[in-house]
N, C-alpha and C positions, 0 to 999 in steps of 0.2 A: 662458494660464498653467495653466488647469485641465488642458489636454491634456498638458502636461509633467508635471504631478503624477500624472496617470493612468498615463502611461508608466512613470514612476519607481515607482509603486505595483506595477505588474505585474513590473518588474525586481526589486524588493525581495521580491515573492512568490517569484520564482524562486530568489533567493539564500537565502531562508529554507528553501525546500525542499531546497536543495543541501547543507545541513548534514548530514553523515553520522553521525548519532547512534549508529547500530548499530556502525559501525566504531570510534568512540571508546569506547563502552561495553565492547565485547568486548576492545579493546586494553587498557583499564585493568584489566579483570577477569582476563584470561587471558594477555595479551601477544601473542595471535594477531592476524594480519591477516585480517579477516573476508573479504576479497576472495579469499583462498586456500582458503576452507572451502566444501565442497559446491557450491552454485550460484554462489557468489561475489558474491551480492547483499548489500546492506547493510541490508535490512529486518529486521523482528522475527522472522520464521520462521527465517532463516539465523542470526541472532544466538542464537536458542534452540538451534539445532543446535551452535553453536560454544561457548556458555558457559552453557547451561541455561535453564530456564523463566523465572527472574527477569530475566535479561539480555534475553530476548526480549520479556517484558512491558514492561520499562522502555523498550526501543527502540521498541516499537509505540506506547506512550503519548507519547513525545516526537515521533514521526513524525505522530501524530494532531494534536498541538498545532501542528506546523508548518503544516498545512493550515488549521486554524482561525485561527491568528494572521494568515495572509495575508488571510483574509476580514475579520477585525476591523480590520486596518490599512486595507484598502480602504474599509470602512464609515466609518472615522474621517476619512479624507482626502477622500472624496467620498460623502456619505450618500445622494445622490440617484441615483447611477448603478448600477443593477442589473447592467449589463454588466461594469463594473469589478469588482463584487463576485464575479462568477463567473470572470473572467479571472485575477484574482490567485491563487485557489486552484488553478486549472488550471496556472498557471505554477509553483506550488509542487509539484504532482505531477510536472511535467516536470523541475524541479530535483532532486527526489528520485530520479527514474529516470536522469537524465543530469546528474550533479552537476558543476559547474564546478570543485569542489575535488578531483575524482577523475578527472582527465584523464590518460590513459596512451597510450603508443605501443606498438603490437604489433610482431611480428617483421617486418612489412612496412613499418614506420615510419609507419603511419597512426594518426591520433589517434582515441581512443575515450573516451566518457564512461561512467563506471561509476556504479552506484547500485542502487536497489531495484526493485520491481515497481509500487509506487504505491498499494496498497490502503489503508494507514494514512492517508497524507495526503489521499486521496480521501474517506475517512470524516471526517477533520478538517475539510475544506472544507465538507462537508455539514452538519456540526455548527455551523460558523460561520454558515451561512445559516439554520439552524433547529436550535437546541440539542437538542431532544428526539430528533433523529436519532441522537445518540450512543448512548443506552441501547437504542433500538429496533434499530438495525443491528448494534451490538456484540453484543446478545443473539442475533440471528438468525445473525450471522457465527460466533459461538462455537458455536452449535448445529451449523452446517455443518462447522466445523473439527474439533470434537471427535467428530463422528459419522463423517464421511467420512475425515478425517485428511489431506486433500489441500489444501495451501496455495494452489495456483493456482486451484482451484475456489472456495475461500473468497474470494480476492482479487477474482475476477470477480463473485462473488455480491454483494459489498459495493456496487459501483457499480450493479448491477442493482436491488438493494433501494432504493438512493437514488433511482434514476430512477422506479421504480414509486410510491414514497411521495410524491415531489415531484409526480408527475403527478396523483395522487389529490388532493393538497392544492390544486394549481393548478385542477383541475376543480371543486373546491368553492369556488374563489375566495379561498383562504386564503394564496396566495403567487403571484407573477408566473410566467407560463409560461416565461420565460427561465431560471428556476432549474432547470427540467427539462432544459434544454440542458446545464447543468453535469453532470448525471448521465450524459447520453448521451456527451458528449465524454470524461468521465473513463473511462467503460467502453471507449471506443475506444482510449484511451491504454493502459489495462491490457491489452487484448487484444493490442495491438502489442508491449508489453513481454514478454508471456507466450507469444509464438509458440513458443519451444522447448518449453515445458511443455504447450501445447495439442497439439503433435505427439506428445509422450510419452503424453498422455492418450488420444489416438486409437489409439496402438499398445499401450496397456495397460502402459506402463513408468514411469508417473509415481510419484514417491516418496510413501510414506504415512508420516505422522508417528506415532511410537510412542506418543505421549501420547493418541491418539484411540481410539475404539471399534474402528474399522476396523483400526488398527495392532495393537491388542491381540488381535483375532480372528486377524489374519494371523500374529502371533507364536505364538499358541496352536496354530494349524494346523501351523506349521513345527516346533514342539516335538513335537507328536503324530506327525508324519511321521518326525522323527529318531528318536523312541523306538521306532517300528515297525521301522525299518531297522537299529537298533543291535543287536548280539548279546546 
């Protein structure tokens, strides 16, 4: 019976992750379909591009809570199984990236699952496993984001920070080593989801968010260059 409950817990984690909060928030605020904006992803960064900073922040908050809720659900239904405690939020990340509610057919009539990149629910899952992770990684992630202004690097950094912090805590005997596996698997999922962005990073063509220091410096350089070339 417990095996059935565990399977159901992981499935529920996936369904929680599949809720496209960014799509709903942007639709309510602007009427736009977030899937047709910029990257087409449904996470906080693209929501910010489509509907402003407040929409992006609200989307990110809800997506973080999806990952955390998956852990809390698993802990409530099976308090003794650390494996289920990490499988549920991993399922939530997969649901966020490949939402059952956002299945589409392309021009070749093949089915595709749409969604985000997974950074926010990955952070949420880590918060569910150890709640101080939220302020620590949120602060580090915000520093990376508002300095470099590249969302893909920030997303990859989130799971990297989680893995490092969990590894240190496990080495100190403060949490089970299996929780470190959560960070590693989450990082692999994010890398897979961000393959196009990684290619752009390598070619120097990745987008820079205008709200960041890097974006401000780039805008300033462009303005200076335009002023020099104008008559």
